[in-house]
C-alpha positions as CSV (number, residue, x, y, z in Angstrom):
1,M,0.0,0.1,0.0
2,P,1.8,3.2,-1.0
3,L,1.9,6.3,1.1
4,P,-0.7,9.0,0.5
5,A,0.8,11.6,-2.1
6,D,-1.0,14.5,-0.1
7,P,1.5,16.9,1.5
8,L,1.9,16.9,5.3
9,P,0.2,19.8,6.9
10,A,2.1,22.9,8.1
11,V,1.0,22.2,11.8
12,P,0.8,18.6,12.8
13,C,-2.3,17.0,13.3
14,S,-1.7,16.2,17.0
15,T,-0.6,19.9,17.7
16,A,-3.8,21.1,16.0
17,A,-6.0,18.7,17.9
18,R,-4.6,20.1,21.2
19,E,-5.1,23.8,20.0
20,R,-8.8,22.7,19.1
21,Q,-9.1,20.8,22.3
22,D,-10.6,17.8,20.3
23,P,-12.5,15.3,22.7
24,M,-10.9,11.9,22.7
25,L,-13.9,10.3,24.4
26,G,-15.2,7.1,22.7
27,T,-12.3,6.6,20.5
28,A,-10.7,3.4,21.7
29,P,-10.3,0.5,19.1
30,P,-13.5,-1.4,18.5
31,Q,-11.9,-4.9,18.6
32,R,-12.0,-6.8,21.6
33,R,-9.5,-9.2,20.5
34,F,-6.1,-8.6,19.4
35,L,-3.2,-10.4,17.4
36,L,0.0,-8.8,18.0
37,V,2.9,-9.9,15.5
38,E,6.4,-8.9,16.6
39,A,8.3,-7.4,13.6
40,D,11.6,-5.5,14.2
41,G,12.7,-2.4,11.9
42,G,10.5,-0.1,10.0
43,W,6.8,-0.8,9.3
44,G,4.9,0.3,6.1
45,F,1.9,2.4,6.0
46,G,-0.4,-0.5,6.0
47,G,1.1,-2.4,8.8
48,F,0.9,-6.1,9.0
49,P,-0.3,-6.5,5.0
50,E,3.1,-4.9,4.3
51,L,5.4,-7.2,5.8
52,P,7.5,-9.2,3.6
53,L,5.6,-12.4,3.9
54,P,3.8,-14.5,1.3
55,E,0.8,-13.1,0.3
56,D,-1.5,-16.1,1.0
57,V,-0.4,-16.1,4.6
58,K,-0.9,-12.7,5.1
59,D,-4.4,-13.0,3.5
60,E,-5.3,-15.9,5.8
61,V,-4.0,-14.2,8.8
62,V,-6.2,-10.9,7.9
63,A,-9.3,-12.8,7.0
64,R,-9.3,-15.3,9.9
65,A,-8.7,-12.4,12.4
66,D,-11.3,-10.1,11.0
67,A,-14.0,-13.1,11.2
68,V,-13.6,-13.3,15.0
69,G,-13.4,-9.6,15.5
70,A,-9.5,-9.3,16.1
71,R,-7.3,-6.6,15.3
72,V,-4.0,-7.6,13.9
73,M,-1.1,-5.2,15.0
74,L,2.7,-5.2,14.7
75,V,4.9,-4.8,17.8
76,R,8.6,-4.5,18.7
77,R,10.6,-3.4,21.6
78,P,11.3,0.3,21.8
79,G,14.5,1.2,20.0
80,R,13.7,-1.8,17.7
81,H,15.5,-4.3,19.7
82,S,14.8,-7.9,19.3
83,S,12.1,-9.5,21.9
84,T,13.4,-10.3,25.3
85,V,10.4,-12.7,25.6
86,C,12.2,-15.2,23.6
87,S,15.0,-15.9,20.9
88,L,12.5,-16.0,18.3
89,R,9.8,-13.4,17.0
90,A,6.8,-13.5,19.2
91,W,3.2,-13.6,18.5
92,C,0.6,-12.5,21.2
93,V,-3.2,-13.2,21.2
94,I,-5.3,-11.2,23.6
95,D,-9.1,-11.5,24.5
96,T,-10.2,-8.8,26.7
97,T,-13.5,-10.7,27.1
98,A,-11.8,-14.1,28.2
99,P,-12.3,-15.2,31.8
100,A,-9.6,-14.0,34.1
101,G,-6.3,-15.9,33.8
102,G,-6.6,-16.7,30.3
103,R,-6.7,-13.6,28.1
104,V,-3.0,-13.5,26.8
105,T,-1.5,-16.2,25.1
106,W,2.2,-15.9,23.7
107,G,3.9,-17.9,21.0
108,T,6.7,-17.8,18.6
109,W,7.1,-17.9,15.0
110,A,10.3,-18.1,13.1
111,Y,8.4,-19.1,9.5
112,P,5.3,-17.3,8.2
113,A,3.1,-20.6,8.6
114,E,3.7,-20.7,12.3
115,L,1.6,-17.4,12.5
116,L,-1.4,-19.8,11.8
117,G,-1.2,-21.2,15.4
118,A,-2.2,-17.8,16.8
119,L,-5.4,-17.9,14.6
120,D,-6.0,-21.2,15.9
121,R,-5.8,-19.7,19.5
122,L,-8.0,-16.7,18.4
123,E,-10.7,-19.0,17.1
124,E,-10.7,-21.1,20.4
125,L,-11.3,-18.0,22.2
126,A,-13.9,-16.9,20.2
127,S,-15.7,-20.3,20.5
128,G,-15.8,-20.5,24.3
129,G,-11.9,-20.5,25.3
130,G,-10.5,-23.8,24.1
131,K,-10.3,-25.4,27.5
132,G,-7.8,-28.1,27.9
133,S,-5.7,-27.0,24.7
134,L,-2.0,-26.5,24.8
135,A,-2.7,-22.8,24.3
136,S,-5.2,-22.5,26.9
137,S,-2.8,-24.0,29.5
138,Q,-0.2,-21.3,28.3
139,A,-2.6,-18.4,28.8
140,R,-2.4,-16.0,31.5
141,D,-3.2,-12.1,32.3
142,E,0.2,-10.6,32.3
143,P,-0.3,-6.9,31.5
144,L,1.0,-5.2,28.4
145,V,1.7,-1.9,27.6
146,L,1.4,-0.7,23.8
147,V,2.5,2.6,22.4
148,C,1.9,3.5,19.0
149,T,4.9,4.8,17.2
150,H,3.8,4.1,13.5
151,G,5.2,7.0,12.1
152,K,4.7,5.8,8.3
153,K,1.1,5.9,9.2
154,D,1.3,9.4,10.9
155,P,4.3,11.2,11.7
156,C,2.9,12.3,15.0
157,C,2.7,8.9,16.2
158,A,6.5,8.5,15.9
159,V,7.4,11.9,17.1
160,R,5.1,11.9,20.2
161,G,5.0,8.3,20.7
162,R,8.7,7.1,20.8
163,P,9.8,9.4,23.7
164,V,6.6,7.7,25.8
165,A,7.6,4.2,24.6
166,Q,11.1,4.6,25.9
167,A,10.2,6.3,29.3
168,L,7.6,3.5,29.9
169,A,9.9,0.8,28.9
170,R,12.5,2.2,31.5
171,R,9.9,1.7,34.1
172,W,8.3,-1.6,32.6
173,P,10.8,-3.2,30.5
174,E,9.1,-6.7,30.0
175,E,5.6,-5.0,29.4
176,T,6.2,-2.3,27.2
177,W,6.1,-2.6,23.3
178,E,5.8,0.0,20.4
179,C,2.8,-0.9,18.3
180,S,1.4,-0.2,14.9
181,H,-1.8,1.9,14.2
182,T,-4.4,2.1,17.2
183,G,-6.5,4.7,15.7
184,G,-6.8,8.4,16.6
185,D,-3.5,9.5,15.2
186,R,-4.2,13.3,16.3
187,F,-4.3,12.0,20.0
188,A,-0.6,10.8,19.8
189,A,0.9,9.7,21.9
190,N,-1.6,6.8,22.3
191,V,-1.2,4.1,24.9
192,L,-3.2,1.0,25.0
193,L,-3.2,-1.3,28.2
194,L,-4.1,-4.9,27.5
195,P,-5.7,-7.1,28.5
196,D,-7.5,-4.5,30.5
197,G,-8.6,-2.8,27.4
198,A,-8.1,0.8,28.5
199,A,-7.1,3.3,26.0
200,Y,-5.3,6.6,26.9
201,G,-4.3,9.5,24.6
202,G,-3.0,12.9,24.3
203,L,0.0,11.8,26.3
204,D,3.7,13.1,26.9
205,V,6.4,11.3,29.0
206,E,5.2,12.8,32.3
207,T,1.4,12.3,31.9
208,A,2.1,8.6,30.5
209,L,3.9,7.5,33.4
210,A,1.4,8.9,35.7
211,A,-1.6,7.6,33.8
212,V,-0.2,3.9,33.6
213,E,0.7,4.1,37.5
214,A,-2.8,5.4,38.5
215,H,-4.3,2.8,36.3
216,R,-2.5,-0.1,37.9
217,R,-3.1,1.1,41.5
218,G,-6.7,1.0,40.7
219,E,-7.4,4.6,40.4
220,P,-7.6,5.2,36.6
221,G,-7.6,9.0,35.7
222,T,-10.0,10.2,33.0
223,A,-8.2,13.4,31.8
224,Y,-6.5,11.4,29.1
225,L,-8.7,8.1,29.0
226,R,-10.1,7.7,25.4
227,G,-12.3,4.8,26.4
228,A,-12.6,0.8,26.7
229,V,-11.8,-1.3,23.8
230,G,-14.6,-3.3,22.1
231,W,-17.5,-0.9,22.9
232,P,-19.5,1.6,20.7
233,R,-18.9,5.2,21.3
234,P,-21.7,5.9,23.6
235,V,-20.9,2.8,25.9
236,Q,-17.2,4.1,26.1
237,A,-18.1,7.5,27.0
238,A,-20.5,6.1,29.6
239,V,-17.8,3.9,31.2
240,V,-15.5,6.9,31.3
241,A,-18.3,9.4,32.8
242,V,-18.8,6.7,35.8
243,H,-15.1,6.5,36.4
244,D,-15.1,10.4,36.3
245,Q,-18.0,11.0,38.4
246,L,-18.1,8.2,41.0
247,G,-14.4,7.3,41.0
248,P,-11.7,6.3,41.8
249,L,-12.8,3.0,40.8
250,P,-10.6,0.0,39.8
251,W,-10.7,-0.8,36.0
252,G,-13.2,-3.4,35.4
253,S,-15.4,-2.7,38.1
254,V,-18.0,-0.7,35.6
255,R,-19.6,-3.2,33.5
256,P,-22.0,-2.0,30.6
257,S,-25.2,-4.1,30.6
258,G,-27.5,-2.5,28.2
259,T,-28.4,0.3,26.0
260,A,-31.7,1.9,24.6
261,P,-32.7,5.0,22.7
262,A,-33.1,8.2,24.3
263,V,-34.7,11.3,23.1
264,A,-32.4,13.8,21.3
265,G,-32.3,17.4,21.7
266,A,-32.0,20.1,19.4
267,G,-28.7,19.9,17.3
268,E,-28.0,16.4,18.3
269,V,-27.2,13.7,16.2
270,A,-28.3,10.8,18.5
271,A,-29.0,10.1,22.2
272,T,-28.5,6.6,24.0
273,T,-29.2,5.7,27.4
274,V,-26.4,3.2,28.8
275,T,-27.0,1.1,31.9
276,L,-24.0,-0.3,33.8
277,G,-23.4,-2.3,36.8
278,L,-21.0,-1.5,39.6
279,E,-18.9,-4.1,41.4
280,D,-20.7,-3.1,44.8
281,G,-24.0,-3.9,43.2
282,R,-25.2,-0.5,42.2
283,R,-27.0,0.1,38.9
284,V,-26.4,3.4,37.0
285,A,-27.6,5.0,33.9
286,V,-25.9,7.7,31.6
287,D,-27.5,9.4,28.9
288,V,-25.0,10.0,26.0
289,T,-25.6,12.4,23.1
290,E,-23.5,12.5,20.1
291,H,-22.5,15.8,18.4
292,R,-20.5,16.8,15.2
293,R,-17.6,18.6,15.4
294,P,-16.6,21.4,13.0
295,E,-14.5,20.3,9.8
296,A,-10.8,19.7,10.4
297,R,-7.9,17.7,9.0
298,L,-7.8,14.9,11.5
299,T,-4.7,13.1,10.4
300,C,-1.3,14.3,8.9
301,R,-1.8,11.9,6.1
302,T,-5.5,12.6,5.1
303,A,-6.2,15.0,2.4
304,G,-8.8,17.8,3.2
305,A,-10.9,18.3,6.3
306,S,-13.7,16.2,7.6
307,R,-16.1,16.2,10.7
308,S,-15.9,13.7,13.6
309,Q,-18.7,12.5,15.8
310,V,-18.2,13.0,19.5
311,P,-20.1,11.2,22.2
312,V,-20.9,13.3,25.2
313,P,-22.2,11.8,28.5
314,G,-24.7,13.4,30.9
315,R,-24.7,13.0,34.6
316,V,-24.6,9.6,36.2
317,R,-27.8,8.6,37.8
318,V,-28.0,5.6,40.4
319,L,-31.0,3.4,39.7
320,D,-30.8,1.2,42.7
């Protein structure tokens, strides 16, 4: 996939987004499962499909991952060093919906066809976990810290992401990886915490360290929280609103349980009532409206301006 021919903007998209104060809420990746493929060195604009691998293998990986709702991402150690997990290149399958203790599975690959074992694991998880399999016995819940540094996709990701990845790697050397596109280029630096499924954006070195530290001690901050992976925008916005208004609450203690249409007001695109359950047994509801933002150039690589749709949560109501 060739790079877009359009010239880069005079003001980088991440700088412009900060100046406009673009809302980040509800922009976490929509996938709940992930296939991470270690690939050192530079990455092409398209990420995994541009790796120098047989086309039939790449096509199968993409098709089978897509069939189970998984996002395929490239990873490498900060500084493009080889993996310290093993002597071979690693693959990692993550299912944020799997039972605790079985959400992260590691494997290795030396030849392209060995990536198909990762797909087998993805399909096991999608069908209910694959209990009793070798992959299941190797699964665990070790945390991963992914920092988007995909400069060929958007230069902001490299310029802002690499210093953050290096700082996080000094603090958590075995858990931190650079990764390819997470979405939301203008929110660089972007950090994805798996298997929790929390997405943070608009970070620098200081705020990234603080955000990950707070998340891990059970007090996730909401100033840089983009949302929770795998949920529609209104649900992500509602989850963050509960953490913001009723927190601090440990990540995972706020569980969406349902949505229903709500009455939209003047100038609003849509409205949704999201219900959620809390770990202490309370049920809450949040009305989320969606608004259209003014036109803007949303990535450095995209020609012209476009409009984004932003979920705006209201007050959290305790139902019982």
